[in-house]
C-alpha positions as CSV (number, residue, x, y, z in Angstrom):
1,M,-101.6,-125.5,15.0
2,L,-101.0,-123.7,17.4
3,L,-102.8,-120.8,17.2
4,Y,-105.6,-123.2,16.5
5,E,-105.7,-124.9,20.0
6,L,-105.0,-121.3,22.0
7,V,-108.3,-120.2,20.6
8,G,-111.7,-121.4,22.2
9,S,-114.2,-123.9,20.6
10,K,-116.9,-120.8,20.4
11,S,-114.7,-118.0,19.0
12,K,-113.3,-120.6,16.3
13,K,-116.8,-120.9,14.7
14,N,-117.0,-117.5,14.8
15,M,-113.8,-117.0,13.6
16,F,-114.3,-119.1,10.6
17,S,-118.0,-117.9,10.4
18,R,-116.9,-114.4,9.8
19,I,-114.0,-115.0,7.5
20,K,-115.5,-117.0,5.0
21,E,-117.8,-113.8,4.7
22,D,-114.6,-112.0,4.3
23,I,-114.2,-113.6,1.5
24,S,-117.4,-113.7,0.0
25,C,-117.6,-110.7,-0.3
26,V,-115.1,-109.4,-2.0
27,F,-116.8,-111.0,-5.1
28,D,-119.0,-108.1,-4.2
29,R,-117.3,-105.3,-4.4
30,D,-114.0,-106.5,-6.6
31,P,-114.5,-107.1,-10.2
32,A,-111.4,-108.5,-10.7
33,A,-111.9,-111.1,-8.5
34,R,-112.4,-115.0,-10.6
35,N,-112.7,-117.6,-8.1
36,T,-111.9,-118.4,-4.2
37,F,-108.7,-119.7,-4.5
38,E,-107.1,-116.5,-6.4
39,V,-108.8,-114.5,-3.4
40,L,-107.2,-116.7,-0.8
41,T,-103.2,-116.9,-2.5
42,T,-103.2,-113.0,-4.1
43,Y,-105.3,-110.4,-2.1
44,P,-103.7,-108.9,0.7
45,G,-106.2,-107.3,2.2
46,V,-108.4,-111.0,2.6
47,H,-104.7,-112.2,4.2
48,A,-104.4,-109.0,7.1
49,I,-108.7,-110.1,8.3
50,I,-108.0,-113.5,8.3
51,M,-105.0,-112.1,10.3
52,H,-106.7,-109.8,12.6
53,R,-109.4,-112.5,13.3
54,F,-106.7,-114.9,14.9
55,S,-104.8,-111.8,16.7
56,H,-108.3,-110.7,17.7
57,A,-109.2,-113.8,18.9
58,L,-105.8,-114.3,21.5
59,S,-105.9,-110.9,22.3
60,K,-109.4,-110.8,24.0
61,K,-108.1,-114.8,25.6
62,G,-105.1,-113.0,27.2
63,F,-102.3,-113.4,24.8
64,K,-101.2,-109.8,24.5
65,W,-97.9,-110.1,23.3
66,L,-97.8,-112.9,21.0
67,A,-101.4,-111.3,19.4
68,R,-98.9,-108.1,18.8
69,V,-96.0,-110.3,17.2
70,L,-98.9,-112.0,15.1
71,S,-100.1,-108.2,13.6
72,N,-97.1,-107.6,12.7
73,V,-96.1,-110.7,10.9
74,A,-98.8,-109.8,8.8
75,R,-97.9,-106.0,8.5
76,L,-94.9,-107.4,7.1
77,F,-96.2,-109.2,4.0
78,T,-99.3,-106.7,3.1
79,G,-98.3,-103.7,4.2
80,I,-102.0,-102.8,6.5
81,E,-101.6,-103.0,10.0
82,I,-104.0,-103.7,11.8
83,H,-103.9,-102.8,16.1
84,P,-104.9,-106.8,17.5
85,G,-107.5,-104.7,19.9
86,A,-109.3,-103.3,17.0
87,V,-113.1,-104.5,16.9
88,I,-113.9,-105.3,13.6
89,G,-117.8,-106.0,11.9
90,R,-119.3,-108.4,9.5
91,R,-118.2,-108.9,5.5
92,F,-115.1,-106.4,5.9
93,F,-113.1,-105.5,2.7
94,I,-109.5,-103.5,1.9
95,D,-108.8,-103.1,-1.9
96,H,-105.4,-103.1,-2.3
97,G,-104.3,-102.0,1.3
98,M,-101.0,-101.0,1.5
99,G,-100.2,-98.6,3.7
100,I,-103.3,-99.2,6.1
101,V,-103.1,-97.9,9.9
102,I,-106.2,-98.9,12.4
103,G,-105.5,-98.2,15.5
104,E,-106.4,-99.9,18.8
105,T,-109.8,-99.0,19.8
106,A,-111.2,-98.6,16.2
107,E,-114.5,-99.7,15.6
108,I,-115.1,-101.2,12.4
109,G,-119.0,-101.8,11.4
110,D,-120.9,-104.4,9.2
111,D,-120.3,-104.4,5.4
112,C,-117.3,-101.8,5.3
113,S,-114.5,-100.7,2.4
114,L,-111.7,-99.3,3.0
115,Y,-108.9,-98.4,0.1
116,H,-105.2,-98.2,0.3
117,G,-103.3,-95.6,2.1
118,V,-106.6,-95.1,4.8
119,T,-105.5,-94.1,8.7
120,L,-108.0,-94.9,11.5
121,G,-105.9,-93.2,14.0
122,G,-105.5,-90.8,17.3
123,T,-105.0,-88.1,18.6
124,S,-104.5,-88.6,22.1
125,W,-101.4,-90.2,23.8
126,N,-104.4,-90.8,26.8
127,P,-105.7,-94.2,27.5
128,G,-109.2,-95.3,26.7
129,K,-111.5,-94.4,23.6
130,R,-108.7,-92.5,21.4
131,H,-109.8,-93.9,17.5
132,P,-112.8,-93.4,15.1
133,T,-116.4,-96.1,14.6
134,L,-117.5,-97.0,11.9
135,G,-120.8,-97.7,11.7
136,N,-122.7,-99.7,8.8
137,N,-122.0,-99.6,5.0
138,V,-119.4,-97.1,5.1
139,V,-116.4,-96.6,2.4
140,V,-113.3,-95.1,3.2
141,G,-111.6,-94.0,0.1
142,A,-107.6,-93.9,-0.8
143,G,-105.3,-92.0,1.5
144,A,-108.3,-90.7,3.8
145,K,-107.0,-90.0,7.1
146,I,-109.7,-90.3,10.3
147,L,-108.5,-89.0,13.3
148,G,-110.1,-89.2,17.0
149,P,-112.9,-90.7,19.0
150,I,-115.2,-89.6,16.7
151,M,-118.4,-91.5,14.7
152,I,-119.2,-91.8,11.6
153,N,-122.8,-93.2,11.0
154,D,-123.8,-95.6,8.7
155,G,-123.5,-95.1,4.9
156,A,-121.5,-92.3,5.3
157,R,-118.8,-92.0,2.4
158,I,-115.0,-90.5,3.1
159,G,-113.8,-88.6,-0.2
160,S,-110.2,-89.8,-1.1
161,N,-107.6,-88.0,0.8
162,A,-110.2,-86.3,3.2
163,V,-108.6,-85.3,7.0
164,V,-112.3,-85.7,8.5
165,V,-112.1,-84.8,12.6
166,K,-115.4,-84.6,13.0
167,E,-118.5,-86.8,13.0
168,V,-120.3,-86.9,9.8
169,P,-124.2,-87.9,9.7
170,A,-125.6,-91.3,7.9
171,D,-125.9,-91.0,4.8
172,T,-123.6,-88.4,3.8
173,T,-120.1,-87.5,1.7
174,V,-117.5,-85.6,2.9
175,V,-114.1,-84.1,1.4
176,G,-111.5,-82.0,1.3
177,V,-108.6,-81.3,4.0
178,P,-110.8,-80.6,6.6
179,A,-113.5,-83.1,5.4
180,R,-117.1,-80.8,4.3
181,E,-119.7,-81.8,3.0
182,V,-121.0,-82.1,-0.3
183,M,-123.4,-79.5,-0.7
184,K,-126.6,-80.9,-2.5
185,S,-127.4,-78.3,-5.5
186,N,-131.4,-77.6,-5.9
187,I,-130.8,-77.1,-9.4
188,T,-131.1,-80.7,-11.7
189,Q,-127.9,-81.3,-13.7
190,E,-130.2,-81.5,-16.5
191,N,-130.8,-77.2,-16.5
192,R,-127.3,-76.5,-16.4
193,E,-127.0,-78.2,-19.2
194,K,-129.8,-75.9,-20.8
195,I,-128.6,-72.6,-19.8
196,A,-124.9,-74.1,-20.5
197,E,-126.3,-74.5,-24.2
198,K,-128.4,-71.4,-24.4
199,M,-125.4,-69.2,-23.1
200,G,-122.5,-71.7,-25.7
201,F,-120.6,-73.1,-23.1
202,D,-120.3,-76.4,-22.1
203,A,-116.9,-77.1,-20.2
204,Y,-117.7,-77.5,-16.9
205,G,-122.1,-77.2,-17.4
206,A,-122.0,-80.9,-18.0
207,T,-119.2,-81.4,-15.4
208,Q,-121.4,-83.5,-11.8
209,D,-120.6,-81.6,-8.0
210,M,-116.8,-81.5,-7.1
211,T,-114.2,-80.2,-5.4
212,D,-112.1,-78.5,-8.2
213,P,-112.7,-75.0,-7.2
214,V,-113.4,-73.6,-10.7
215,A,-116.0,-76.1,-11.6
216,N,-118.0,-75.5,-8.3
217,T,-117.6,-71.6,-9.7
218,V,-119.5,-71.8,-12.8
219,N,-121.4,-74.5,-11.9
220,R,-123.4,-71.8,-9.3
221,M,-123.0,-69.4,-12.5
222,L,-125.0,-71.8,-13.9
223,D,-127.6,-72.4,-11.4
224,H,-128.3,-68.0,-10.6
225,I,-128.8,-68.0,-14.1
226,H,-131.4,-70.5,-14.1
227,K,-133.0,-69.1,-11.5
228,M,-132.7,-65.4,-12.8
229,D,-134.6,-67.0,-16.2
230,E,-137.3,-68.3,-14.3
231,R,-138.0,-65.6,-12.1
232,M,-137.6,-63.3,-15.1
233,N,-140.3,-65.4,-16.8
234,K,-142.4,-65.1,-14.3
235,M,-142.5,-61.1,-14.1
236,C,-142.8,-61.1,-17.6
237,K,-146.1,-62.7,-17.3
238,Q,-147.7,-61.2,-14.8
239,M,-146.8,-57.9,-16.6
240,Q,-148.4,-59.4,-19.0
241,H,-151.4,-60.3,-17.4
242,L,-152.0,-56.6,-15.9
243,G,-151.6,-55.5,-19.6
244,G,-148.4,-55.2,-20.7
245,E,-146.9,-56.3,-23.6
246,F,-143.8,-57.9,-23.8
247,D,-141.6,-59.5,-26.7
248,F,-141.0,-63.1,-26.0
249,E,-138.7,-64.0,-28.6
250,P,-136.1,-67.1,-27.8
251,L,-132.7,-65.0,-26.6
252,P,-130.2,-64.8,-29.1
253,E,-127.3,-67.4,-29.2
254,L,-123.0,-66.7,-27.7
255,K,-121.2,-67.5,-30.9
256,D,-117.9,-68.3,-30.6
257,A,-116.9,-66.5,-33.4
258,E,-118.5,-63.4,-31.3
259,L,-116.3,-63.7,-28.1
260,S,-112.9,-63.8,-30.5
261,E,-113.5,-60.9,-32.7
262,C,-110.7,-58.9,-31.9
263,G,-108.0,-61.7,-32.6
264,P,-107.8,-61.5,-35.9
265,D,-107.9,-57.1,-35.9
266,R,-104.8,-57.4,-33.1
267,S,-103.2,-60.4,-36.0
268,D,-104.4,-57.4,-38.5
269,G,-102.3,-55.3,-37.1
270,A,-99.8,-56.7,-35.9
271,N,-99.1,-58.0,-39.7
272,G,-99.1,-54.5,-40.6
273,A,-96.5,-53.0,-38.3
274,D,-94.2,-55.5,-39.6
275,Q,-95.0,-54.6,-43.5
276,E,-94.3,-51.3,-42.5
277,A,-91.1,-52.1,-40.6
278,K,-90.0,-54.0,-43.9
279,K,-90.9,-51.0,-45.6
280,D,-88.8,-48.8,-44.0
């Protein structure tokens, strides 16, 4: 009740309006949410956001110590640490939330989502802007670390466990340590699957672009083979147009048996050697 009285009337209106939006956005981003009562009583992310709305309002009113105490109480009960000075926009969603740390000068835009273990941290002990700024519609995956006064522009996606130390352009996905932009291939997944099927190999041909280095390597090989096929077909058509004759029959299939023919030979040899040893 004391906290309620300390917050001004205008701040109360804005704060409760934002809290209402914070609760309602849970239903859009978490299929497990069933009703408002459940969200209010069992979601630590919602509890942390509500407490931050109060502590931030108190901090702006000059009650710095009380705001820090309130934020520490929220940290004790939710495992989420949000400095009262952090500026958080509308419809902010924290999923699970344990281990999240948001620094004093961090700024978060509207419709952002953070998962557990995320750190919006600083890299300097000097006063002033030390923490990241997130634009609108930013999603930060579990365990990601965004460090320093850098900008994460609108619509960006930060992959799980990524360490971001440079600005991220709008509508870009970054992954890895340090975080790098996910490269967009101009070879469609359908073409990759066709090449993989032609080669009799589909272990990686059907995978999406991921950070697995083996999968990336094989996908690049399939892309290269696809380009080679296209170039060879164009060359053959041009030479045929000039009077050359070519056999355009389908390429022979690579069967598993052809790749494993050496296996039975080795086993037969080993069996023969065993039999000779027994005779001796």
